[in-house]
NUMI-809752 format. One line per 5 residues: number of its first residue (from 1); their letters; for each residue x, y, z of C-alpha. Coordinates in Angstrom, 1 decimal, padded with zeros to 4 digits, always signed. Layout:
// NUMI-809752
NUM> A> X,Y,Z; ...
This chain:
// NUMI-809752
1> MANRT> +159.8,+174.0,+158.9; +161.4,+173.3,+155.4; +160.1,+170.4,+153.4; +162.3,+167.5,+152.5; +163.2,+167.3,+148.8
6> FVVGV> +163.8,+164.3,+146.6; +165.0,+163.5,+143.1; +162.6,+160.9,+141.5; +163.6,+161.1,+137.9; +166.8,+161.9,+136.0
11> GMTKF> +167.7,+161.8,+132.3; +170.5,+163.0,+130.0; +171.7,+162.9,+126.5; +175.0,+161.5,+125.5; +177.6,+164.3,+125.7
16> EKPGS> +178.9,+165.0,+122.2; +181.7,+166.8,+120.5; +180.3,+170.2,+119.3; +178.8,+169.9,+115.9; +178.9,+166.1,+115.7
21> RDWEY> +175.2,+165.8,+116.0; +172.5,+167.7,+114.2; +170.3,+168.9,+117.0; +169.1,+172.1,+118.6; +168.3,+173.1,+122.2
26> PDMAK> +164.6,+171.9,+122.0; +165.8,+168.5,+120.8; +168.2,+168.2,+123.7; +165.6,+169.3,+126.2; +163.0,+166.9,+124.8
31> EAVGK> +165.4,+164.0,+125.1; +166.7,+164.7,+128.6; +163.4,+165.7,+130.1; +161.6,+162.9,+128.4; +164.0,+160.4,+130.0
36> ALADA> +163.6,+162.1,+133.4; +159.8,+161.9,+133.2; +159.9,+158.3,+132.1; +162.3,+157.5,+134.9; +159.8,+159.0,+137.4
41> GVGYD> +156.8,+157.5,+135.7; +154.9,+160.8,+135.7; +153.7,+163.2,+133.0; +154.9,+166.6,+132.1; +151.5,+168.0,+133.2
46> RVETA> +152.5,+167.3,+136.8; +155.5,+169.7,+136.6; +154.5,+172.9,+138.4; +157.6,+175.0,+137.6; +160.8,+174.7,+135.7
51> YAGSM> +164.3,+176.1,+135.8; +166.3,+175.8,+132.6; +170.1,+176.4,+132.6; +172.2,+177.6,+129.7; +175.2,+179.9,+129.4
56> YGAMG> +175.0,+180.4,+125.7; +171.6,+181.9,+125.1; +169.1,+179.1,+125.1; +165.7,+180.4,+126.4; +164.1,+178.0,+128.8
61> QRALY> +160.6,+178.4,+127.4; +161.6,+177.7,+123.8; +163.7,+174.8,+124.9; +160.8,+173.2,+126.7; +158.1,+173.9,+124.1
66> ETGMT> +158.8,+170.6,+122.2; +158.3,+168.8,+125.5; +155.0,+170.6,+126.3; +153.3,+173.9,+126.6; +151.5,+173.8,+129.9
71> GIPVM> +151.7,+177.5,+131.0; +153.9,+176.9,+134.0; +156.5,+179.4,+135.1; +159.8,+178.7,+133.3; +162.9,+180.5,+134.4
76> TVANA> +166.2,+180.6,+132.4; +169.3,+180.3,+134.6; +172.9,+181.3,+133.9; +175.7,+181.0,+136.4; +178.9,+180.1,+134.6
81> CATGS> +179.9,+176.5,+134.9; +177.6,+176.1,+137.9; +174.6,+176.9,+135.8; +173.1,+173.3,+136.0; +173.5,+173.1,+139.8
86> SALFL> +172.0,+176.5,+140.2; +168.9,+175.4,+138.3; +168.8,+172.4,+140.6; +169.2,+174.6,+143.6; +166.3,+176.8,+142.6
91> ARQAV> +164.1,+173.8,+141.9; +164.9,+172.4,+145.3; +164.2,+175.8,+146.9; +160.7,+175.9,+145.3; +159.9,+172.5,+146.7
96> RGGLA> +161.6,+173.0,+150.0; +159.7,+176.2,+150.6; +156.4,+174.7,+149.8; +155.8,+176.7,+146.5; +155.6,+173.5,+144.4
101> DCALA> +155.4,+169.8,+144.9; +157.1,+169.0,+141.6; +159.8,+171.1,+140.0; +162.0,+170.5,+136.9; +165.7,+171.3,+136.6
106> LGMEK> +167.1,+171.3,+133.1; +170.6,+172.1,+131.9; +171.7,+172.3,+128.2; +174.4,+173.7,+126.0; +175.6,+173.9,+122.5
111> MQKGS> +179.2,+175.0,+122.4; +181.8,+176.1,+120.0; +185.0,+174.1,+119.5; +188.1,+175.3,+121.3; +189.1,+176.7,+124.7
116> LGAGV> +186.7,+178.8,+126.7; +187.4,+182.6,+126.6; +187.1,+185.1,+129.3; +183.6,+186.1,+128.6; +180.9,+186.8,+126.0
121> GKSKV> +180.4,+190.1,+124.2; +182.4,+193.3,+123.9; +182.2,+194.6,+127.5; +185.5,+195.2,+129.2; +183.9,+193.6,+132.3
126> TIIDH> +183.7,+189.8,+132.0; +182.7,+187.2,+134.4; +186.3,+186.5,+135.4; +188.1,+189.8,+134.9; +188.5,+190.2,+138.7
131> HLNSM> +190.1,+186.7,+138.8; +192.4,+187.3,+135.9; +193.6,+190.7,+137.2; +194.3,+189.2,+140.6; +196.2,+186.3,+139.1
136> VEGRP> +198.4,+188.6,+136.9; +199.1,+191.1,+139.7; +200.1,+188.4,+142.1; +202.7,+186.7,+139.9; +205.1,+187.6,+137.0
141> WEMDK> +202.8,+185.9,+134.5; +201.4,+187.4,+131.3; +197.8,+186.7,+130.3; +197.6,+183.6,+128.1; +195.3,+183.3,+125.1
146> APMPQ> +193.5,+180.5,+126.9; +192.7,+182.0,+130.3; +190.9,+179.0,+131.8; +193.8,+176.5,+131.5; +196.2,+179.2,+132.6
151> MFGNA> +194.2,+179.9,+135.8; +193.9,+176.3,+136.8; +197.4,+175.5,+135.6; +198.8,+178.2,+137.8; +196.9,+176.8,+140.7
156> GREHM> +198.6,+173.5,+140.1; +202.0,+175.3,+139.9; +201.3,+177.0,+143.1; +200.5,+173.8,+144.8; +203.7,+172.2,+143.5
161> EKYGS> +205.8,+175.1,+144.8; +204.2,+175.3,+148.2; +203.4,+171.7,+149.0; +205.4,+169.4,+146.8; +202.9,+167.9,+144.4
166> TPDHY> +204.3,+167.0,+141.0; +203.0,+166.8,+137.4; +202.6,+163.1,+137.8; +200.0,+163.6,+140.4; +197.9,+165.6,+138.1
171> AWIGW> +198.5,+163.2,+135.2; +197.2,+160.3,+137.4; +193.9,+162.1,+137.9; +193.5,+162.5,+134.2; +194.3,+158.8,+133.7
176> KNHKH> +191.8,+157.8,+136.4; +188.9,+159.8,+135.1; +189.4,+158.5,+131.5; +189.6,+155.0,+132.9; +186.3,+155.5,+134.8
181> SVNNP> +184.5,+156.8,+131.7; +185.0,+153.5,+129.8; +181.8,+152.2,+131.5; +179.7,+155.3,+130.9; +177.6,+155.3,+127.8
186> YAQFQ> +176.8,+159.0,+128.2; +180.5,+160.1,+128.2; +182.0,+162.0,+125.3; +185.1,+159.9,+125.6; +185.1,+156.2,+126.5
191> QEYSL> +188.7,+155.4,+125.8; +191.2,+154.2,+128.4; +194.7,+155.8,+128.1; +198.0,+154.8,+129.6; +199.5,+157.1,+132.1
196> DDVKN> +202.3,+157.8,+129.6; +199.6,+158.7,+127.0; +198.2,+161.3,+129.5; +201.6,+162.7,+130.4; +202.8,+162.9,+126.7
201> ATMIF> +199.7,+164.4,+125.3; +199.8,+168.0,+123.9; +200.7,+170.5,+126.6; +197.9,+173.0,+127.0; +199.3,+175.0,+129.9
206> DPLTK> +202.1,+173.4,+132.0; +201.5,+171.1,+133.9; +198.2,+170.3,+132.2; +198.2,+168.2,+129.0; +195.2,+167.9,+126.8
211> LQCSP> +194.0,+164.7,+128.5; +193.9,+166.5,+131.8; +191.5,+169.2,+130.5; +187.7,+169.0,+130.0; +186.5,+169.3,+126.4
216> TSDGA> +183.8,+171.6,+125.1; +180.6,+169.6,+124.6; +177.0,+169.6,+123.5; +174.4,+167.9,+125.7; +171.6,+168.2,+128.2
221> AAALV> +170.5,+166.7,+131.5; +167.3,+166.9,+133.6; +166.1,+166.1,+137.1; +162.7,+166.1,+138.7; +162.6,+167.4,+142.2
226> VSERF> +159.6,+166.6,+144.4; +158.1,+166.8,+147.9; +157.4,+164.1,+150.4; +153.7,+164.5,+149.6; +154.3,+163.9,+145.9
231> LDEHD> +156.2,+160.7,+146.8; +153.2,+159.5,+148.8; +150.7,+160.4,+146.1; +152.6,+158.6,+143.4; +154.2,+155.8,+145.4
236> LWGQA> +157.7,+156.7,+144.4; +159.6,+156.1,+147.6; +161.4,+153.1,+146.1; +163.3,+155.1,+143.5; +163.6,+158.5,+145.4
241> VEIAG> +167.0,+160.0,+146.4; +166.9,+162.7,+149.0; +168.8,+166.0,+148.5; +169.8,+166.1,+152.1; +171.9,+169.2,+151.8
246> HHIAT> +172.5,+171.8,+149.1; +174.4,+175.1,+149.3; +175.8,+177.6,+146.9; +178.6,+179.9,+148.0; +180.3,+182.8,+146.2
251> DTPDS> +183.6,+184.6,+146.6; +184.6,+186.7,+149.6; +187.5,+189.3,+149.7; +189.8,+186.5,+150.9; +189.5,+184.9,+147.4
256> FAGHS> +191.7,+187.8,+146.0; +193.5,+189.2,+149.0; +196.7,+187.2,+148.6; +196.7,+186.8,+144.8; +196.8,+183.0,+145.3
261> SIQIV> +195.8,+181.1,+142.2; +194.4,+178.3,+144.4; +192.1,+180.8,+146.1; +191.2,+182.5,+142.8; +189.9,+179.3,+141.2
266> GFGCS> +187.4,+178.7,+144.0; +189.0,+177.0,+147.0; +187.3,+179.2,+149.5; +183.8,+179.0,+148.1; +184.2,+175.3,+147.6
271> QRAAR> +185.1,+174.9,+151.2; +182.2,+177.0,+152.5; +179.6,+175.4,+150.3; +180.8,+171.9,+151.3; +180.7,+172.7,+155.0
276> AAMEE> +177.2,+174.1,+154.8; +175.8,+171.3,+152.7; +177.3,+168.6,+154.9; +176.1,+170.4,+158.0; +172.6,+170.5,+156.6
281> AQVSI> +172.7,+166.8,+155.6; +174.3,+165.9,+159.0; +177.2,+164.0,+157.5; +181.0,+164.4,+157.4; +183.2,+163.8,+154.5
286> DDVDV> +184.1,+160.5,+156.0; +180.5,+159.4,+155.6; +180.6,+160.0,+151.9; +181.1,+157.0,+149.5; +181.0,+158.5,+146.0
291> IELHD> +181.7,+162.0,+144.7; +181.1,+163.8,+141.4; +183.6,+166.6,+141.5; +184.2,+169.6,+139.1; +187.4,+168.4,+137.5
296> CFSAN> +187.4,+171.0,+134.7; +191.2,+170.4,+134.9; +193.0,+167.8,+136.9; +194.6,+170.4,+139.1; +191.2,+171.5,+140.3
301> ELITY> +190.3,+168.0,+141.3; +193.4,+167.7,+143.5; +192.9,+171.1,+145.1; +189.2,+170.3,+145.7; +190.2,+167.2,+147.7
306> EALGM> +191.5,+169.7,+150.2; +188.6,+172.1,+150.0; +186.1,+169.3,+150.7; +188.1,+168.1,+153.7; +189.2,+164.8,+152.1
311> AGVGE> +192.8,+165.8,+152.9; +194.5,+168.5,+154.8; +195.6,+171.7,+153.1; +198.7,+170.9,+151.1; +198.1,+167.1,+151.3
316> GHKLV> +195.7,+166.4,+148.4; +198.5,+164.7,+146.4; +198.8,+162.1,+149.2; +195.4,+160.8,+148.2; +196.8,+160.3,+144.7
321> DDQAT> +199.8,+158.4,+146.1; +197.4,+156.2,+148.1; +195.0,+155.8,+145.1; +192.3,+156.8,+147.6; +189.9,+158.3,+145.1
326> TYGGK> +189.2,+155.4,+142.8; +187.6,+152.0,+143.1; +189.1,+150.2,+146.2; +190.0,+153.5,+147.8; +188.2,+155.5,+150.5
331> WVVNP> +186.1,+157.4,+148.0; +185.3,+156.9,+144.3; +185.6,+160.3,+142.7; +184.1,+160.9,+139.3; +182.9,+157.4,+138.5
336> SGGLI> +181.2,+159.0,+135.4; +184.6,+160.0,+134.0; +184.1,+163.6,+135.3; +184.3,+166.6,+133.2; +187.6,+165.6,+131.8
341> SKGHP> +186.2,+162.5,+130.0; +182.4,+162.6,+130.3; +182.5,+166.2,+128.8; +181.5,+169.6,+130.0; +178.4,+171.3,+128.3
346> LGATG> +178.3,+174.1,+130.8; +174.6,+174.3,+131.5; +174.2,+170.6,+131.7; +177.2,+169.6,+133.8; +175.7,+170.1,+137.3
351> IAQCA> +172.5,+168.2,+136.5; +174.5,+165.4,+134.9; +176.4,+165.0,+138.2; +173.0,+164.7,+139.9; +171.9,+162.0,+137.5
356> ELTWQ> +175.1,+160.0,+138.0; +174.8,+160.1,+141.8; +171.1,+159.2,+141.7; +172.0,+156.2,+139.6; +174.8,+155.3,+142.0
361> LRGQA> +172.6,+155.5,+145.1; +169.9,+153.4,+143.4; +172.5,+150.8,+142.4; +171.8,+151.5,+138.7; +175.2,+152.6,+137.5
366> GGRQV> +176.2,+149.4,+135.7; +179.9,+148.7,+135.2; +180.9,+151.9,+137.1; +178.7,+151.1,+140.2; +180.3,+152.0,+143.5
371> EGARV> +179.5,+149.0,+145.7; +177.5,+149.8,+148.8; +177.2,+153.6,+148.0; +174.9,+155.2,+150.6; +176.0,+158.9,+150.7
376> ALQHN> +177.0,+160.9,+147.7; +178.4,+164.4,+147.3; +178.3,+166.7,+144.2; +180.6,+169.6,+143.7; +180.1,+172.0,+140.8
381> IGLGS> +181.9,+175.3,+140.4; +181.7,+178.2,+138.0; +184.3,+181.0,+138.1; +183.0,+184.4,+138.6; +182.3,+182.6,+141.1
386> ACAVA> +179.7,+180.3,+142.4; +180.2,+176.9,+143.9; +177.3,+174.4,+144.5; +177.7,+171.4,+146.8; +174.9,+168.9,+147.3
391> VYKPA> +174.6,+165.8,+149.5; +172.4,+162.9,+148.5; +171.0,+159.9,+150.4; +168.6,+157.2,+149.6; +165.0,+158.2,+150.6
396> S> +163.8,+156.7,+153.9
C-alpha cells in the first residue's frame, strides 16, 4: 500500500526580471530551500534525497552546496515548463514508495530576456519540433519568429473559429491575473491594469497582447515532501498539506492526428492528468476551491478550463462571461497572479504553484486568500509535452 504524502514546508524567492538581481543558482537555491526548511522547522540534515529542476543548465548538486553538503542523492530534473512539477512528482514518488521519509523538491531558473525559442542547441530535433510541424501542416500558417506565442495564439484563434470566443475573453483573463497579483509580494509584476490597458498593449501574436503573455523570469521555489511517520515524529500535522493526487501525462497520437492547435498545446494530456489526479484524490472538479493553472498565455487558461472539466468543450469562455474564475465565482484561478503576472522561471514555476496552494489551504495567503479553501488543484504543462496535475487537501 502506498504511503500518504504531505508538504510541510514551502519557500520561494521573489520572481524577478532577468538580470535585475545579482545572483546565481546557488543563491536562489539557498534562499528558497532555507525558507522551506524554516517553514517546516527542520534542518537540512533531515532531507534524505533531493530533486532539483532547471531547464537551463543548473546542476542540482552545485545549486544545493551552499545550503549544505550532506552526501544525499541529488538528481537534476529537466522537463520543459513542467520541470518544477516533475521534481515535485519525483519527491512524492520517493516518499510514497517508502524510499524516503523526507524529500526535497527544488526548482530554479536564470533566463535570458525575450521570447522563448523552439529549443536549445544546434540539433534539428527540438523539444517542440513535432508540435510546430503539426501546427504548420494543419493550417496555412508560416512559422513565426516567436513560436510559443504563435502556438498558443493559434489555439485561441481555433477556439474563436469553432466555438465563438472573442479576443475580449482572453483579454479579461490577462486583466484578472494581473489584478490578482497586486496582493502577491513574490510576483514579478504587482500592478493592476485596466481592461483597455490589456487590450491595447503591444500585440505579440493575435489575439495575444503583451499583457496576456507570461514574461521570462529569474527565481526559485522549494517544497519539503514527507511521510506520515515524519509528521508524527516532528509533530507537524498542524501545518501539513496532503498531496492527495498527482499525475503526469504525456502526448498520445491524438495530440497531432487532426492538426488541431488546441490539441497540440496540451489539451489531451491536461485532461488525462487531471482525471487521474482527481480520481486518486477522490474528488471532482466541483469539489475544488482554488486552482493554480499554467497560464503561459491567456488562451491556454481558457482552453484549460475545458480540459479540467470546469466547462464543457467549447464553453470555456462562458466562465469568463460569468466571472466564475475570480473571487466571488465558483473557483478562484491563479490567485498568485499566475504565470502572466507572477512570472515564469521555467524550473521554478511548478513548485511556486505548490507553495501558493499550500499557503491557501493553511489560510496564510494574506490579501489574496481564498475564503474557506479546502481543496486545491495545480496544473503545470511543458510542451514537448508533459502535464502535471496535483490535488491538495489539508492533512487530517
